[in-house]
C-alpha positions in Angstrom: -22.9 20.4 -5.8 -19.3 19.0 -5.8 -17.5 19.8 -2.6 -14.6 17.3 -2.8 -12.5 16.1 -5.7 -10.0 13.2 -5.1 -7.7 12.1 -7.8 -5.1 9.4 -8.2 -1.8 10.6 -9.6 0.1 8.2 -11.9 -2.0 7.2 -14.9 -4.8 9.6 -13.9 -3.9 13.3 -13.1 -0.3 13.0 -14.4 0.5 12.3 -18.0 2.7 9.5 -19.1 5.7 11.7 -18.6 4.8 12.3 -15.0 3.7 15.9 -15.4 0.7 17.8 -14.2 -1.7 19.2 -16.8 -0.5 22.6 -18.1 -3.6 24.4 -16.7 -3.7 22.6 -13.3 -2.7 25.6 -11.2 -5.3 27.8 -12.9 -8.1 25.2 -12.5 -7.0 24.4 -8.9 -7.2 28.0 -7.9 -10.8 28.3 -9.3 -11.8 25.2 -7.4 -10.3 26.3 -4.1 -12.0 29.7 -4.5 -15.3 27.8 -4.9 -14.7 26.0 -1.7 -14.0 22.6 -3.2 -11.6 20.4 -1.2 -8.9 18.8 -3.4 -7.4 15.5 -2.4 -4.3 14.0 -3.9 -4.8 10.2 -3.5 -1.7 8.2 -4.3 0.6 5.4 -3.6 3.3 8.1 -3.4 4.6 9.3 -0.1 3.3 12.4 1.7 6.5 14.3 1.2 6.5 13.7 -2.6 2.9 14.8 -2.9 3.6 17.9 -0.8 6.5 18.8 -3.1 4.4 18.2 -6.2 1.7 20.6 -5.0 4.0 23.0 -3.2 2.0 26.1 -4.5 -1.3 24.9 -2.9 0.0 22.5 -0.2 -1.9 24.2 2.6 -5.2 23.9 0.7 -4.9 20.2 -0.2 -5.5 17.0 1.6 -2.8 14.4 1.0 -4.1 10.8 1.0 -0.7 9.2 0.7 0.7 5.6 0.7 -2.5 4.2 -0.8 -4.5 5.4 2.2 -2.1 4.5 5.0 -1.3 8.2 5.8 -3.6 11.2 5.5 -2.4 14.7 6.2 -4.3 18.1 6.0 -2.7 21.4 6.8 0.4 19.7 8.2 -1.9 17.7 10.7 -2.2 13.9 10.6 -5.8 12.9 10.1 -5.2 9.2 9.9 -2.5 6.6 9.8 -2.3 2.8 9.8 0.9 1.3 11.3 2.1 -2.2 10.5 3.4 -4.6 13.1 7.1 -4.6 13.3 7.5 -8.4 13.6 5.4 -8.9 10.5 7.4 -6.3 8.6 10.5 -8.3 9.3 9.0 -11.5 8.0 7.6 -9.8 4.9 10.9 -8.3 4.0 12.8 -11.6 4.6 10.5 -13.2 2.0 10.7 -10.3 -0.4 14.5 -10.5 -0.4 14.3 -14.0 -1.8 12.2 -13.0 -4.9 14.1 -12.4 -8.1 13.9 -8.9 -9.4 12.5 -7.4 -6.2 13.7 -4.4 -4.2 12.1 -3.4 -0.9 10.9 0.0 0.3 9.8 0.5 4.0 7.5 3.4 4.0 7.4 5.3 7.3 5.8 8.5 8.6 9.2 10.2 8.6 10.3 9.0 5.1 11.1 5.9 3.0 13.9 3.5 3.7 15.8 1.4 1.1 18.9 -0.8 1.1 19.8 -0.9 -2.7 21.4 2.1 -4.4 21.7 0.8 -7.9 20.6 3.4 -10.5 17.7 1.5 -12.0 16.1 1.4 -8.5 17.1 4.9 -7.4 15.4 6.3 -10.6 12.1 5.0 -9.3 12.8 6.0 -5.7 13.5 9.6 -6.7 10.2 9.7 -8.6 8.0 8.4 -5.9 9.8 9.0 -2.6 11.0 12.6 -2.3 12.2 11.9 1.3 14.2 8.7 1.5 17.2 7.2 3.3 19.6 4.4 2.6 20.0 2.0 5.5 21.6 -1.3 6.2 18.4 -3.0 7.2 14.9 -1.6 6.5 13.4 -3.7 9.3 15.4 -1.9 11.9 14.4 1.7 11.2 13.4 4.2 13.9 10.0 5.0 12.4 6.4 3.8 12.3 6.1 1.9 9.1 2.8 2.2 7.3 3.5 0.4 4.1 5.9 -2.1 2.6 6.4 -1.6 -1.2 8.1 -3.9 -3.5 9.7 -2.6 -6.7 9.5 -5.6 -9.1 11.5 -5.2 -12.3 10.0 -8.4 -13.7 6.4 -7.3 -13.2 4.5 -7.3 -9.9 1.3 -9.1 -11.0 3.1 -12.1 -12.5 6.1 -12.2 -10.1 6.0 -10.9 -6.5 2.2 -10.9 -6.2 2.2 -14.7 -6.8 4.5 -15.1 -3.8 3.1 -12.5 -1.4 -0.6 -12.9 -1.9 -0.8 -16.6 -0.8 1.5 -15.9 2.1 0.2 -12.6 3.4 -3.2 -12.0 1.7 -5.3 -13.1 4.6 -3.6 -10.8 7.2 -2.6 -7.8 5.0 -3.9 -6.1 1.9 -1.7 -7.0 -1.0 -2.2 -4.8 -4.0 -0.7 -4.6 -7.5 -0.5 -0.8 -7.5 1.4 -0.5 -10.8 3.1 -2.6 -13.4 6.3 -2.7 -11.3 4.9 -2.2 -7.8 3.3 -4.3 -5.1 2.1 -2.8 -1.9 1.4 -4.4 1.5 -0.6 -2.4 4.1 -2.9 -3.3 6.9 -6.0 -5.2 5.9 -8.5 -2.3 6.3 -6.2 0.3 4.7 -7.1 1.5 1.2 -7.9 4.8 -0.5 -11.6 4.3 0.0 -11.5 4.0 3.8 -9.2 7.0 4.1 -11.5 9.0 1.8 -14.4 8.1 4.2 -12.4 9.5 7.1 -11.9 12.8 5.1 -15.6 12.9 4.1 -16.7 12.4 7.7 -14.4 15.0 9.1 -15.4 17.6 6.5 -19.1 16.6 6.6 -19.2 15.8 2.8 -21.2 12.9 1.4 -20.9 10.6 -1.6 -23.2 12.8 -3.8 -20.9 15.7 -3.2 -17.7 13.8 -4.0 -15.9 13.3 -7.4 -13.2 10.7 -7.7 -10.7 9.8 -10.5 -8.6 6.7 -10.8 -7.0 4.3 -13.2 -5.8 1.2 -11.3 -6.8 -1.5 -8.9 -5.7 0.5 -5.8 -8.3 3.1 -6.8 -11.3 0.7 -6.8 -12.4 1.3 -3.1 -12.0 5.1 -3.6 -14.2 5.0 -6.7 -16.9 3.3 -4.7 -17.0 6.1 -2.2 -18.2 8.7 -4.7 -21.4 9.1 -6.8 -19.3 11.0 -9.4 -16.8 8.2 -9.9 -14.6 8.3 -13.1 -12.2 5.7 -14.3 -9.8 6.8 -17.0 -10.1 5.4 -20.5 -6.5 4.0 -20.0 -7.7 2.0 -17.0 -8.0 -1.8 -17.1 -11.5 -3.1 -17.8 -11.5 -4.6 -14.3 -11.2 -1.1 -12.9 -13.7 0.6 -15.2 -16.5 -1.7 -14.1 -16.3 -0.1 -10.6 -16.8 3.5 -11.9 -20.1 5.2 -12.9 -18.5 7.3 -15.6 -15.4 7.3 -17.8 -12.9 10.2 -18.4 -10.5 10.6 -21.3 -7.0 9.2 -20.9 -4.4 10.9 -18.7 -2.5 12.0 -21.8 -5.7 13.7 -23.0 -6.0 15.6 -19.7 -9.1 13.6 -18.8 -9.4 14.8 -15.2 -9.2 18.5 -16.2 -11.7 18.1 -19.0 -14.3 16.6 -16.6 -13.7 19.2 -13.9 -13.9 22.1 -16.3 -17.1 20.8 -17.9 -18.9 19.3 -14.8 -17.7 21.4 -11.9 -16.6 24.8 -13.3 -19.2 24.6 -16.1 -16.7 25.7 -18.7 -17.0 24.6 -22.3 
């Protein structure tokens, strides 16, 4: 019996326009009434996720910032805070990389320095609560993730600089075509999902997970019912037990309705 369903957002639950499936609220209500715990697992910040799921925010677990911050019923379940001196060094290097803008992701919100529209468009999408500051390394907050928006392409640009420099001490993840995330070494969606499973006494056999990118791999490994999306890279698909149709075909909803709700 499925007791927990965790889904990534971009490229997985959301379609390519960034929208939830049309029948999401209806399906979510049925799952909650069955006692299934729903987990939004994303690189997005907690406040953005909470806003997206405002209708059921008190019934969902928010596994935010790629696992660095987990909140359930307005209570922090887990957080992983980065060292302030390292953040300063990371940001100093990031500022020298062409095409890169920095986001310091804290518990209270996100902090940015650039206000140009191409960047703000992305910030508004992923960081519902954000603040423009003179220096992101001097904020009065506990920073749990440093994200780099890379307009050139994170895999081929910023990752080639950051991974050699920081890959031994921090987890450096290409979390999207334009995004690179740095978090503490043991921070990932999988480890945070394990925290949730342990607190709620739910095991892998009772867990269903959906993901489409490399930041979802550890999470896929923490569930027997692991689904990679058909739009996922082959390197991600090999870590899942099953495949779901693409995010633009409502792949997550199709599997849930067939396998969990037993609807045709």
